[in-house]
C-alpha positions as a Markdown table, in Angstrom:
| # | Residue | x | y | z |
|---|---|---|---|---|
| 1 | Met | -20.8 | -1.6 | 0.9 |
| 2 | Thr | -22.1 | 0.7 | -1.8 |
| 3 | Asn | -22.4 | 0.8 | -5.6 |
| 4 | Val | -19.6 | 0.5 | -8.1 |
| 5 | Lys | -19.2 | 4.3 | -8.6 |
| 6 | Asn | -19.0 | 4.9 | -4.9 |
| 7 | Ile | -16.5 | 2.1 | -4.5 |
| 8 | Lys | -14.4 | 3.5 | -7.3 |
| 9 | Asn | -14.5 | 7.0 | -5.8 |
| 10 | Glu | -13.4 | 5.6 | -2.4 |
| 11 | Ile | -10.5 | 3.7 | -3.8 |
| 12 | Val | -9.4 | 6.7 | -6.0 |
| 13 | Ser | -9.5 | 8.9 | -2.9 |
| 14 | Leu | -7.5 | 6.4 | -0.9 |
| 15 | Leu | -4.8 | 6.1 | -3.5 |
| 16 | Val | -4.6 | 9.8 | -4.2 |
| 17 | Asn | -4.7 | 11.0 | -0.5 |
| 18 | Asn | -2.7 | 8.2 | 1.2 |
| 19 | Tyr | -0.3 | 7.1 | -1.5 |
| 20 | Gly | 0.3 | 10.2 | -3.6 |
| 21 | Ile | -0.9 | 8.7 | -6.8 |
| 22 | Asp | -1.9 | 11.3 | -9.5 |
| 23 | Asn | -5.6 | 11.0 | -10.2 |
| 24 | Glu | -5.0 | 11.4 | -13.9 |
| 25 | Asn | -2.9 | 8.2 | -13.8 |
| 26 | Leu | -5.7 | 6.2 | -12.4 |
| 27 | Thr | -7.1 | 5.1 | -15.7 |
| 28 | Asn | -8.8 | 1.7 | -15.8 |
| 29 | Gly | -6.1 | -0.2 | -17.6 |
| 30 | Val | -3.0 | 0.9 | -15.7 |
| 31 | Thr | -1.8 | -1.7 | -13.2 |
| 32 | Phe | -0.8 | -0.8 | -9.7 |
| 33 | Gln | 2.8 | -1.9 | -10.6 |
| 34 | Gln | 2.8 | 0.6 | -13.5 |
| 35 | Leu | 1.8 | 3.3 | -11.0 |
| 36 | Gly | 4.9 | 2.5 | -9.0 |
| 37 | Ile | 3.2 | 0.5 | -6.3 |
| 38 | Asp | 5.3 | -2.4 | -5.1 |
| 39 | Ser | 4.3 | -5.5 | -3.2 |
| 40 | Ile | 5.0 | -3.9 | 0.2 |
| 41 | Val | 2.8 | -0.9 | -0.6 |
| 42 | Ile | 0.0 | -3.1 | -2.0 |
| 43 | Leu | -0.1 | -4.7 | 1.5 |
| 44 | Asp | -0.7 | -1.3 | 3.1 |
| 45 | Ile | -3.4 | -0.6 | 0.5 |
| 46 | His | -4.9 | -4.1 | 1.2 |
| 47 | Phe | -5.2 | -3.2 | 5.0 |
| 48 | Asp | -6.5 | 0.3 | 4.3 |
| 49 | Ile | -9.3 | -1.2 | 2.1 |
| 50 | Glu | -10.2 | -3.7 | 4.7 |
| 51 | Gln | -10.6 | -1.0 | 7.3 |
| 52 | Lys | -12.5 | 1.4 | 5.0 |
| 53 | Phe | -15.0 | -1.2 | 3.8 |
| 54 | Glu | -15.0 | -3.2 | 7.1 |
| 55 | Ile | -14.3 | -6.5 | 5.3 |
| 56 | Asp | -11.7 | -9.2 | 5.5 |
| 57 | Ile | -9.7 | -9.8 | 2.3 |
| 58 | Pro | -7.7 | -13.0 | 1.9 |
| 59 | Glu | -4.0 | -12.4 | 1.5 |
| 60 | Gly | -3.0 | -12.2 | -2.2 |
| 61 | Asp | -6.4 | -11.2 | -3.5 |
| 62 | Ile | -5.1 | -7.7 | -4.1 |
| 63 | Asn | -1.8 | -7.6 | -6.0 |
| 64 | Val | 0.3 | -5.3 | -8.1 |
| 65 | Gln | -0.8 | -6.8 | -11.4 |
| 66 | Gln | -4.3 | -5.7 | -10.9 |
| 67 | Asn | -5.7 | -2.3 | -11.9 |
| 68 | Leu | -8.4 | 0.0 | -10.6 |
| 69 | Thr | -11.1 | -1.8 | -12.5 |
| 70 | Asp | -10.0 | -5.2 | -11.2 |
| 71 | Leu | -10.1 | -3.9 | -7.6 |
| 72 | Val | -13.5 | -2.2 | -7.9 |
| 73 | Cys | -15.0 | -5.4 | -9.5 |
| 74 | Tyr | -13.5 | -7.6 | -6.8 |
| 75 | Leu | -14.9 | -5.4 | -4.0 |
| 76 | Glu | -18.3 | -5.2 | -5.8 |
| 77 | Asn | -18.4 | -9.0 | -6.1 |
| 78 | Arg | -17.6 | -9.3 | -2.4 |
| 79 | Asn | -20.7 | -7.3 | -1.7 |
| 80 | Lys | -23.1 | -9.7 | -3.5 |
C-alpha cells in the first residue's frame, strides 16, 4: 500500500467514479450514511477496497457510521 494521501485519493476516486458520490461532499467528517450509502452499498465498497489494495478486510470493519478519514486511517494502519 501507499501513503495516506495516495490512499485517500484512491478511495475518493473509487467513491466518485463507482458510486456517484460528489467529490465536494467527501469532507472528512461526513459519514458514509450521511452520503446516502447504506449497509448494502458499504459491502460493495468493502469488496472494491479489498480488490484495489489487495488485502482482506474482516466483515464489519468498514461500516456506514465511518467517514473518509476513518477509512483512510484504518487502511493506513493495516499497512503497518
